[in-house]
N, C-alpha and C positions, 0 to 999 in steps of 0.2 A: 751932845752932838745933835745937830739939826737934821731934818730929813734930807736936805740938800747935801750936807756933808756925807751922810750915810750912803746916798746914791753914788756920789763921786768915788767913794772908797770901797764900794762893794766889789767883792771878788767874783768874777764871772768865769765860767769854765773855759779852758783853753781849747776851744772847738769852734767850728763855724756857728753853731747855735749860740754860744756864749758871746761871740763877736757881734752877731746880729742883735742879741738882747742888750748888750752894752750900748751899741749905737742908738737903738730905739729909746733907751732910757736917758741918754746924756746928750744927744745931738739931734738937731732937726734936719736930717738929711734923708735922701731917698734910701729905702731898704731894698731897692730893685738891684740886688747884687748878683752878678753873673758868675763870679769866681772868688774863692777864698784860697789863700796860699799862706801856710804857716812858715815862719822863719825857721829854717832847719837847725839853727844854732842857739836861738834865744826863745825860751818859753814865753808865751803871752804876747808875742809880736806877730801880727798878721798883715798881709797885703790883701786888700779887697778891691775888686774891679767891678765898677758899676756897669749896667747894661749899655751905657753910652761910651764905654771904653776908658773912662777916667778912673784914677786909682786913689786910694787912701791907705795910709799905714796906721794900724790900730795898735795901741799899747794897753794891755790889760793890767790892772792893779793886782798886787799880790804875788807877782812872779819876779824872779831874780834877774837883774841886769847882768851883763858880762862882768861888771866890776864886783859883783857879789851883793850889791845893795838891792833890797826889795823895792820894786816900784810901788809907790804909795797911792797914786791916782790913775784913774782910767783916762786915756787921752787918745787923740787921733790927729793926724796931719792929712789934710785934704788938698788935692790938686784944685786949682782955681775953677775948673769946669765940672767939679763933682756935683751931681744933682742934689 
């Protein structure tokens, strides 16, 4: 496994600190985050709001999807204006 693959599949804590750490390690986006909101039903899924009001949805690896499958990669979906 390469260092890049190791970073992508690293399991971060299901917490604001884990979300911030994952974003810093995997994405070149602003970490000026105003709010963190955990999905109340799915572990490892977070909505983050940047200081400018735009949002991103963060998916942390190592947590189960509603289907029961374990998420293998860390990922995020950003609004177009996310800094």
